[in-house]
C-alpha positions in Angstrom: -12.9 -24.1 1.0 -12.5 -22.7 4.5 -14.0 -19.3 5.2 -11.7 -16.3 4.6 -12.5 -13.5 7.1 -11.3 -9.9 6.7 -12.1 -6.9 8.8 -11.8 -3.1 8.1 -12.2 -0.5 10.9 -12.6 1.0 13.3 -10.4 3.9 12.5 -9.0 6.5 14.7 -10.3 10.1 14.2 -9.0 11.4 10.9 -6.4 14.2 11.0 -5.3 16.2 7.9 -1.8 16.8 9.4 -1.1 13.6 11.3 1.7 12.6 9.0 3.1 16.0 7.9 2.5 19.3 9.6 1.9 22.4 7.5 4.9 23.0 5.2 5.8 24.4 1.8 8.3 21.9 0.5 10.8 22.3 -2.3 11.5 19.6 -4.8 12.2 16.4 -3.0 11.3 14.9 0.4 8.6 16.3 2.7 9.3 16.3 6.4 7.3 13.6 8.2 6.7 15.3 11.5 3.0 14.9 12.3 1.5 13.5 15.5 1.9 9.9 14.1 5.6 10.4 13.2 8.6 9.2 15.1 12.1 9.3 13.7 10.8 10.4 10.3 8.3 7.5 10.0 4.6 7.8 10.5 2.8 4.8 11.9 -0.9 4.8 11.4 -3.5 3.2 13.7 -4.5 0.7 11.0 -3.7 0.5 7.3 -5.7 3.3 5.7 -5.6 6.0 2.9 -3.1 8.9 3.0 -4.5 12.4 2.3 -2.6 15.3 0.9 -4.3 18.7 1.4 -3.3 22.2 0.1 -4.8 25.6 -0.6 -2.5 26.0 -3.7 -2.6 24.5 -7.1 -0.3 21.4 -7.1 -2.0 19.7 -10.1 1.2 19.9 -12.1 3.2 18.2 -9.4 3.6 14.5 -8.6 3.8 13.2 -5.1 5.3 9.8 -4.4 4.3 8.0 -1.2 6.3 5.1 0.1 5.6 2.9 3.1 4.4 -0.5 4.2 1.2 -2.4 3.9 -0.9 -4.6 6.2 1.6 -7.5 5.6 4.7 -5.3 6.0 5.3 -5.3 2.3 7.0 -2.2 0.9 4.5 -0.3 -1.3 4.7 2.9 -3.2 2.5 5.0 -5.6 2.5 8.3 -7.5 -0.3 10.8 -6.9 -1.2 13.9 -8.9 -1.3 16.8 -6.6 -4.6 18.5 -5.8 -5.7 22.0 -6.8 -6.8 23.8 -3.7 -8.2 20.6 -2.2 -7.2 17.1 -1.2 -5.8 14.1 -3.1 -6.1 10.6 -1.6 -3.8 7.6 -2.0 -5.0 4.5 -3.8 -3.2 2.1 -1.4 -3.6 1.6 2.3 -0.5 2.4 4.4 0.4 0.9 7.8 3.5 3.1 7.8 4.6 6.0 5.7 8.4 6.2 5.3 8.8 8.8 2.6 6.8 11.4 0.6 8.4 13.4 -2.2 7.1 16.2 -4.5 8.3 16.6 -8.1 8.7 20.5 -7.9 8.5 23.3 -5.4 5.1 23.5 -3.8 2.9 26.5 -4.7 1.6 26.9 -1.1 1.7 25.2 2.3 0.3 21.7 2.5 -0.3 19.0 5.0 -0.4 15.2 4.9 -2.7 13.1 7.0 -5.6 10.7 7.0 -9.3 10.7 6.2 -12.0 8.1 7.1 -11.3 5.7 4.2 -9.6 2.3 4.4 -9.8 -1.1 2.7 -9.7 -4.6 4.2 -7.1 -7.1 3.3 -7.5 -8.8 -0.1 -9.3 -12.1 -0.4 -7.7 -14.4 -3.0 -10.0 -17.0 -4.5 -8.9 -20.4 -5.8 -8.7 -20.5 -9.6 -9.2 -24.3 -9.7 -12.2 -24.4 -7.4 -15.9 -23.9 -8.3 -16.9 -20.3 -8.8 -19.8 -20.4 -6.3 -18.9 -17.8 -3.6 -20.9 -16.8 -0.6 -20.5 -13.4 1.1 -21.5 -12.2 4.5 -20.8 -8.7 5.9 -21.3 -8.1 9.6 -21.3 -4.6 10.9 -20.3 -3.2 14.3 -21.2 0.4 14.9 -21.9 3.0 12.3 -20.3 2.4 8.8 -20.8 3.0 5.1 -19.0 0.3 3.0 -18.8 -1.2 -0.4 -17.7 -4.7 -1.4 -15.3 -4.6 -4.4 -13.7 -7.1 -6.7 -11.1 -7.3 -9.5 -9.8 -9.6 -12.1 -6.3 -8.0 -12.0 -3.5 -9.9 -10.3 -0.3 -8.3 -9.1 1.2 -11.8 -8.7 0.3 -13.1 -12.2 3.3 -14.9 -13.8 2.2 -13.6 -17.2 0.4 -10.3 -16.8 1.1 -8.8 -13.4 -0.6 -5.4 -12.5 1.1 -2.9 -10.3 -0.6 -2.7 -6.9 -1.6 0.9 -7.3 -3.0 0.3 -10.8 -5.3 -2.6 -9.9 -8.9 -1.8 -11.2 -11.4 -2.3 -8.4 -15.1 -2.5 -9.2 -18.1 -2.2 -7.0 -20.1 -5.4 -6.3 -22.7 -6.3 -9.0 -25.1 -6.6 -6.0 -26.3 -3.0 -5.4 -27.1 -4.0 -1.8 -23.3 -4.2 -1.2 -22.7 -0.6 -2.5 -22.7 2.1 0.2 -24.2 -0.4 2.6 -24.7 0.3 6.2 -26.0 -2.9 7.7 -25.5 -6.7 7.8 -25.8 -8.4 4.4 -25.5 -11.8 2.8 -24.9 -12.1 -0.9 -22.9 -14.1 -3.4 -20.9 -13.9 -6.6 -22.3 -15.3 -9.8 -18.8 -15.4 -11.2 -15.4 -15.8 -9.5 -13.2 -12.7 -9.3 -9.5 -12.9 -8.6 -9.6 -10.8 -5.4 -12.3 -9.2 -3.3 -12.1 -6.6 -0.5 -14.3 -4.3 1.6 -13.9 -0.6 1.2 -14.8 1.4 4.3 -16.2 4.7 2.8 -16.9 6.3 6.2 -18.0 5.7 9.7 -16.7 5.0 13.2 -17.4 1.3 13.3 -16.1 -1.8 11.5 -17.1 -4.4 9.0 -16.2 -8.0 9.0 -16.5 -9.9 5.7 -16.7 -13.7 5.4 -16.1 -15.2 2.0 -16.7 -18.9 1.3 -15.9 -20.5 -2.0 -17.3 -23.9 -2.9 -14.7 -26.7 -2.8 -13.9 -29.7 -4.9 -15.1 -32.9 -3.4 -13.9 -36.3 -4.5 -16.6 -39.0 -4.4 
């Protein structure tokens, strides 16, 4: 199998109001008017998490974020509001086209970004051997974790919603909260893998190679 290479980072400086400036919305749509917005659509520097921040208690409210992914696929998810703090999206957004709240906000809130993002997903071959090599190469300062899942949003029999995919940290502890270059492997074949950038100003490039079938 040819190597599959994914990269995450570097990210522009995080901003808690880059998508929505401070506002106290009523039930329905928030105004997308932050520094990243144009014509009601926020375009992020690279696909990354969306952060909702408030000083009020919005834990009884549901926020629905809609936008596009790295591959320009329309994506959406529901987030329970934070209580005097922040709530982060599960998905990584290239653009944000809509954010709604299920009831009137208790206090002013903002929507922006933090320092968290995921790479594109690596899909492994179900019909190839399960031996998989992993190499992570770091540029700059980062903290990252390699993750994997057996869930499949594209399964013909048991599809899982993108926002509900269960991601697990690598069984190799060296790939959890890592900061440097690492080589590793999977003892089993997951359905997907990705790299989660936990923090940092640099980038991580992951190379995944799955053994192939060879006819003799």
